[in-house]
C-alpha positions in Angstrom: -42.7 3.2 -4.0 -38.9 3.6 -3.6 -36.7 0.6 -3.3 -35.5 0.6 0.3 -33.1 -1.7 1.9 -31.8 -3.4 -1.2 -29.4 -5.3 1.1 -30.0 -6.2 4.6 -27.5 -8.8 5.4 -25.0 -7.2 7.7 -21.7 -8.3 9.2 -21.5 -9.2 12.9 -18.7 -7.8 15.0 -17.2 -11.3 15.1 -17.3 -11.6 11.3 -15.7 -8.1 10.8 -13.0 -9.0 13.3 -12.4 -12.4 11.6 -12.2 -10.9 8.1 -9.9 -8.0 9.2 -7.7 -10.4 11.2 -7.5 -12.7 8.2 -6.5 -9.9 5.9 -3.9 -8.7 8.3 -2.5 -12.2 8.5 -2.4 -12.5 4.7 -0.7 -9.1 4.5 1.9 -10.2 7.0 2.7 -13.3 5.1 2.7 -11.6 1.7 4.7 -8.5 2.7 7.8 -10.7 3.2 7.7 -11.7 -0.4 6.3 -8.6 -2.1 8.4 -6.1 -4.0 7.4 -2.6 -5.0 8.4 -1.7 -8.5 8.9 1.8 -9.7 7.0 3.0 -12.8 10.2 2.5 -14.9 10.7 -1.1 -13.5 7.0 -1.9 -14.3 7.5 -0.7 -17.8 10.9 -2.5 -18.2 9.8 -5.9 -16.8 6.1 -5.6 -17.8 4.0 -8.7 -17.9 4.5 -11.5 -20.3 1.7 -11.7 -22.8 -0.3 -14.8 -23.6 2.0 -15.7 -26.5 5.0 -15.6 -24.2 3.2 -17.6 -21.6 2.8 -20.3 -24.2 6.6 -20.3 -24.8 7.2 -20.6 -21.0 4.7 -23.5 -20.8 6.2 -25.3 -23.8 9.8 -25.0 -22.5 8.5 -26.3 -19.1 6.8 -29.2 -20.9 10.0 -30.1 -22.7 12.0 -29.8 -19.5 9.6 -32.2 -17.7 9.3 -34.7 -20.6 12.8 -34.5 -22.1 15.2 -32.9 -19.7 18.2 -33.9 -21.9 17.1 -31.2 -24.3 17.2 -28.4 -21.7 19.9 -25.8 -21.4 22.4 -26.3 -18.6 22.6 -22.5 -18.4 19.1 -22.3 -16.8 18.6 -22.8 -13.1 15.8 -25.3 -13.5 15.0 -25.4 -9.8 14.5 -21.6 -9.8 12.6 -21.9 -13.0 10.1 -24.3 -11.5 9.9 -22.2 -8.3 9.1 -19.1 -10.3 6.5 -21.1 -12.3 4.9 -22.4 -9.1 4.9 -19.0 -7.5 3.3 -17.5 -10.5 0.6 -20.1 -10.5 -0.1 -19.5 -6.8 -0.2 -15.7 -7.3 -2.5 -16.1 -10.3 -5.0 -18.2 -8.3 -4.8 -15.9 -5.3 -5.4 -12.8 -7.5 -8.4 -14.5 -9.1 -9.9 -15.2 -5.6 -9.1 -11.7 -4.4 -10.6 -10.1 -7.5 -13.8 -12.1 -7.0 -14.0 -11.0 -3.4 -13.2 -7.4 -4.2 -16.0 -7.4 -6.8 -18.5 -8.9 -4.3 -17.5 -6.4 -1.6 -17.8 -3.5 -4.1 -21.2 -4.7 -5.1 -22.3 -4.9 -1.5 -20.9 -1.5 -0.7 -22.8 0.0 -3.6 -26.1 -1.5 -2.2 -25.4 -0.3 1.3 -24.5 3.1 0.0 -27.7 3.2 -2.0 -29.7 2.2 1.1 -28.0 4.9 3.2 -28.6 7.6 0.6 -32.3 6.7 0.2 -32.8 6.7 3.9 -31.0 10.1 4.1 -33.3 11.5 1.4 -36.3 10.2 3.3 -35.1 11.8 6.5 -34.3 15.1 4.6 -37.9 15.2 3.3 -39.2 14.6 6.8 -36.9 17.4 8.0 -38.3 19.7 5.3 -41.8 18.9 6.5 -41.0 19.4 10.2 -39.1 22.7 9.5 -42.2 23.9 7.7 -44.2 23.3 10.8 -41.7 25.4 12.9 -40.8 22.4 15.0 -37.8 23.1 17.2 -34.4 22.2 15.8 -35.5 21.2 12.3 -34.7 24.6 10.7 -31.1 24.2 11.7 -31.0 20.6 10.6 -32.6 21.6 7.3 -30.0 24.3 6.7 -27.1 22.0 7.5 -28.2 19.3 5.1 -29.6 21.7 2.4 -26.0 22.9 1.6 -25.4 19.6 -0.1 -28.3 20.1 -2.5 -27.2 23.5 -3.9 -27.3 23.4 -7.7 -26.0 25.8 -10.3 -28.6 27.9 -11.9 -30.8 28.3 -8.9 -31.0 31.6 -7.0 -30.9 30.8 -3.3 -33.5 28.1 -3.9 -32.7 24.7 -2.5 -33.9 21.9 -4.7 -33.3 18.5 -3.2 -33.3 15.5 -5.5 -36.7 13.8 -5.9 -37.1 10.6 -3.9 -37.8 7.8 -6.3 
């Protein structure tokens, strides 16, 4: 017996609207702060590795605990603002990545359900076309084009329904 309808929790129109409006709102807020980097700029600036993050954290710790040991050449307000922004972005990215993974998983399940239902309908169409029922031969030919495989000679071999 095939696994049908692996996922059957669907989004209401109101939920879809709320999510898309929320994303649009987020994009509006973030776009004012985002900068596009060229490939060269991404290579030049890169991302600091874990070791370098430890350096930044240690310097910040010293700044907070013993400010008299900090360089007067550093704009410490900007340093802290950069640090806070980085923390915010890191947390936001973690949440977004989790949501993206969840959405991708749900999409995979919905895609699978759609494909299985399409295969079932195609099998039904093959059956009905074999009985010369009106319209099914056209439908069969239209769908069959997607099942053409190399190595077959004008023979349409649809995938087996699990």
